[in-house]
N, C-alpha and C positions, 0 to 999 in steps of 0.2 A: 686649767683645772680639770680634773677627772672626775666626773660624778658617776657613780655606781648606782644601779638600781638593786635594792636588796632582793634577795630571791623570795618569792611568793610561792605558794603551794598552787598546783596546778589543779583546777577544778575538772571533773568528768566530763562536762560539756566542751571544753578546750582541747580535749585530747586528739580529736580527728578520727579517721577511719583506721580500723585495725586491718591487717592483711586479709584475714578471713572475710571480713565484709567487702573488701575490694573484690575478691575473688568470686565471692557469690554474686555481686552485682554485675561484674563483667560476664560470668556464666549466664545469668538471666538475660541480658542485653544480647549475648550471642544466639541465644534460643530464639528470641523474638525476631532478630534480624534473619536467621536461618529460615524461619517460617515466613517472614514477609517477602524473600527473594523469590521463591516459586510463584507466589501470587502476582508479582510485578512481572516475571516473565510471561505468564499466562495472559495477563491484561494487554501487554505489548502485541503479542501474537494476536489477540482477539482484535485488537484495533487495526493491526495490518490486514486481517482477513475482512473486516469491515470496509476498509479502503479499497481493497482489491474488488471485492463486490461491486462498490459504487463505480470504479473505473471501468470495469467490465460492462456494466449497465450504460455508463456514458458513452462509451465507444460503440456499442450495440445500438443504441438510440441514435447516435450520429449517422451510423450505416444505414439505418432504416429510414431516417429523415433524407438522406442522399437519394437512395433508392425510390422513395416517394416522390421526390422532385423530379427524378428521371422519368419515372412512370407518367406523371401529368404533364411531361414535355417542358418543363421549366429549365431543365440543364441538359446539354448535349452531352452524349456518351458515344463510345465506340461500340462497334456491334458485338465483339466478343465479351464484353464485360457484363452483359445482361443488366445494365442499369445499376450494378454496384461500382462503388470507387476502385480505382486501379490499385491504389495503396492507401495506407492510413495518413500520409502525408496530404492527399488530396483534401482530406476532411479538415485539415489545419490551414489550408490555403484558402484565399479567395477564389471562389467558383463563379463564373459568369453567368447570370441569368440570360437565357435565349430572349432575342428581341428586346433587350433592354440594356441600360448602362449600370444596372445594379449588380452588386457582387454579394455573394452569402458566403458565410464561413459556418462551418458545422461543429467545429472544435476550436477553442482558443488555442490550445497546444495539446499534443499528445501526452496523455499522463503518464507518469513512471509507475511501473509495476513495483508495488511495495515488497513484494517477496524477492525479486531479483535486484531491485535497485537500478533497473534500467528501463528506457522507454522503448524497449525491444519485446514485441508482443508476437505470439504465434498467430497466424493466419491461415484460414481455409477459404478456397473459394468454391463456387458452385460445382465446379468440375471435380474436385477433390473428395476423397472418400470422407465421410463424416468423422472417423477415428484417425484420419491421416495426420502424422507429424510434419509432413512436408507441404509446402506451399506451392500450388501449380503456377501462380503467377498471373492468371488472367484477371481476377478481381477479388476484391476482399468482402466475402459473404458473413464471415464469423472470426472471432478472435478469442483467444484463450492466454492464460499466463505459461510462461516457459519453465516456471519454477517446477522442480522435482519434488518438492515437499508436500507433505501430507498435513491437512486441516486438522482442527480440534475435534471435528465430527468424524474424522477418519477417511474423508474423501481426499482425493489428489487435486492440488490447485490447477492443474492443467485440464481437469474435466470439468470445471465451474463454467 
Protein backbone atom coordinates (compact mmCIF):
# COMPACT_ATOMS: atom_id res chain seq x y z
CA UNK A 1 0.00 0.00 0.00
CA UNK A 2 1.38 3.32 -1.06
CA UNK A 3 0.74 6.19 1.34
CA UNK A 4 1.46 9.68 0.16
CA UNK A 5 1.91 12.75 2.29
CA UNK A 6 -0.05 15.70 1.07
CA UNK A 7 1.93 18.74 -0.02
CA UNK A 8 2.03 21.26 2.67
CA UNK A 9 3.20 24.85 2.35
CA UNK A 10 6.88 25.55 3.17
CA UNK A 11 7.34 27.98 6.00
CA UNK A 12 10.00 30.72 5.70
CA UNK A 13 12.04 29.24 8.60
CA UNK A 14 12.42 25.93 6.74
CA UNK A 15 13.78 27.28 3.49
CA UNK A 16 17.48 27.14 4.45
CA UNK A 17 20.21 29.52 3.26
CA UNK A 18 20.14 31.37 -0.01
CA UNK A 19 23.14 31.50 -2.29
CA UNK A 20 23.82 35.13 -1.34
CA UNK A 21 23.90 34.27 2.36
CA UNK A 22 26.36 31.43 1.71
CA UNK A 23 28.64 33.69 -0.35
CA UNK A 24 28.61 36.39 2.34
CA UNK A 25 29.35 33.82 5.07
CA UNK A 26 32.24 32.26 3.13
CA UNK A 27 33.65 35.72 2.35
CA UNK A 28 33.60 36.77 6.02
CA UNK A 29 35.24 33.48 7.10
CA UNK A 30 37.92 33.91 4.41
CA UNK A 31 38.73 37.43 5.62
CA UNK A 32 39.00 36.25 9.24
CA UNK A 33 41.21 33.29 8.26
CA UNK A 34 43.39 35.57 6.13
CA UNK A 35 43.88 37.89 9.09
CA UNK A 36 44.66 35.03 11.49
CA UNK A 37 47.32 33.35 9.30
CA UNK A 38 49.99 36.09 9.56
CA UNK A 39 49.47 36.23 13.31
CA UNK A 40 50.03 32.47 13.57
CA UNK A 41 53.21 32.72 11.47
CA UNK A 42 54.46 35.61 13.63
CA UNK A 43 53.77 33.67 16.83
CA UNK A 44 55.57 30.59 15.49
CA UNK A 45 58.65 32.61 14.55
CA UNK A 46 58.63 34.35 17.92
CA UNK A 47 58.47 31.00 19.71
CA UNK A 48 61.43 29.66 17.68
CA UNK A 49 63.42 32.79 18.53
CA UNK A 50 62.69 32.29 22.22
CA UNK A 51 63.86 28.67 21.97
CA UNK A 52 67.01 29.75 20.11
CA UNK A 53 67.88 32.29 22.82
CA UNK A 54 67.34 29.68 25.53
CA UNK A 55 69.45 27.05 23.69
CA UNK A 56 72.30 29.53 23.15
CA UNK A 57 72.17 30.49 26.82
CA UNK A 58 72.20 26.80 27.83
CA UNK A 59 75.21 26.00 25.61
CA UNK A 60 77.15 29.05 26.75
CA UNK A 61 76.37 28.29 30.39
CA UNK A 62 77.63 24.71 29.95
CA UNK A 63 80.84 26.01 28.33
CA UNK A 64 81.33 28.44 31.24
CA UNK A 65 80.74 25.72 33.86
CA UNK A 66 83.26 23.45 32.07
CA UNK A 67 85.80 26.30 32.00
CA UNK A 68 85.15 26.99 35.70
CA UNK A 69 85.75 23.31 36.49
CA UNK A 70 89.07 23.32 34.66
CA UNK A 71 90.16 26.60 36.25
CA UNK A 72 89.50 25.14 39.71
CA UNK A 73 91.42 21.99 38.79
CA UNK A 74 88.50 19.55 38.89
CA UNK A 75 88.80 18.56 35.22
CA UNK A 76 91.93 17.65 33.28
CA UNK A 77 92.49 19.57 30.06
CA UNK A 78 94.92 19.74 27.21
CA UNK A 79 97.34 22.66 27.14
CA UNK A 80 96.16 24.23 23.88
CA UNK A 81 92.46 24.32 24.88
CA UNK A 82 92.92 27.00 27.57
CA UNK A 83 90.41 25.16 29.74
CA UNK A 84 87.54 25.19 27.25
CA UNK A 85 85.93 21.99 25.88
CA UNK A 86 87.41 20.59 22.68
CA UNK A 87 83.96 20.28 21.10
CA UNK A 88 80.28 20.42 22.05
CA UNK A 89 80.08 16.62 22.34
CA UNK A 90 82.44 16.83 25.34
CA UNK A 91 79.73 18.75 27.21
CA UNK A 92 77.19 15.98 26.59
CA UNK A 93 79.53 13.13 27.63
CA UNK A 94 80.55 12.04 31.09
CA UNK A 95 83.67 13.97 32.11
CA UNK A 96 85.87 12.43 34.78
CA UNK A 97 86.62 14.54 37.82
CA UNK A 98 90.31 14.59 38.84
CA UNK A 99 91.32 12.38 41.80
CA UNK A 100 87.84 10.91 42.06
CA UNK A 101 85.62 8.21 40.60
CA UNK A 102 82.91 10.79 39.93
CA UNK A 103 81.84 11.86 36.48
CA UNK A 104 79.92 14.99 35.57
CA UNK A 105 77.84 15.91 32.55
CA UNK A 106 77.30 19.53 31.54
CA UNK A 107 74.49 18.92 29.03
CA UNK A 108 72.00 16.08 28.69
CA UNK A 109 72.15 16.44 24.92
CA UNK A 110 73.22 19.04 22.41
CA UNK A 111 70.08 21.05 21.62
CA UNK A 112 68.71 21.35 18.09
CA UNK A 113 68.91 24.81 16.53
CA UNK A 114 65.23 25.70 15.95
CA UNK A 115 66.10 27.87 12.96
CA UNK A 116 68.04 25.21 11.03
CA UNK A 117 66.44 22.09 12.51
CA UNK A 118 69.87 20.52 13.16
CA UNK A 119 72.10 20.15 16.20
CA UNK A 120 74.85 21.74 14.14
CA UNK A 121 76.04 24.96 15.76
CA UNK A 122 78.68 27.43 14.66
CA UNK A 123 81.63 27.52 17.06
CA UNK A 124 84.46 29.91 17.85
CA UNK A 125 87.67 29.23 19.73
CA UNK A 126 89.83 31.67 21.67
CA UNK A 127 92.21 31.82 18.72
CA UNK A 128 89.46 32.75 16.21
CA UNK A 129 88.51 36.26 15.24
CA UNK A 130 85.30 37.27 17.11
CA UNK A 131 83.40 37.75 13.82
CA UNK A 132 84.89 34.70 12.09
CA UNK A 133 82.63 32.08 10.50
CA UNK A 134 85.30 29.37 10.53
CA UNK A 135 86.20 27.27 13.54
CA UNK A 136 89.89 26.97 14.40
CA UNK A 137 89.29 23.65 16.13
CA UNK A 138 91.36 24.15 19.28
CA UNK A 139 88.52 24.58 21.79
CA UNK A 140 84.96 25.88 21.95
CA UNK A 141 84.81 29.36 23.44
CA UNK A 142 81.47 30.49 21.95
CA UNK A 143 78.55 29.15 19.89
CA UNK A 144 76.16 30.76 17.42
CA UNK A 145 73.36 29.74 15.08
CA UNK A 146 74.29 28.83 11.51
CA UNK A 147 70.97 30.22 10.30
CA UNK A 148 71.19 32.99 7.72
CA UNK A 149 67.74 34.30 8.67
CA UNK A 150 66.78 37.61 10.18
CA UNK A 151 64.98 37.94 13.51
CA UNK A 152 61.80 39.89 14.12
CA UNK A 153 63.89 42.72 15.61
CA UNK A 154 65.97 42.94 12.40
CA UNK A 155 69.16 41.31 13.74
CA UNK A 156 70.76 38.23 12.25
CA UNK A 157 70.38 34.95 14.14
CA UNK A 158 74.08 34.26 13.65
CA UNK A 159 74.91 37.44 15.63
CA UNK A 160 73.05 36.35 18.78
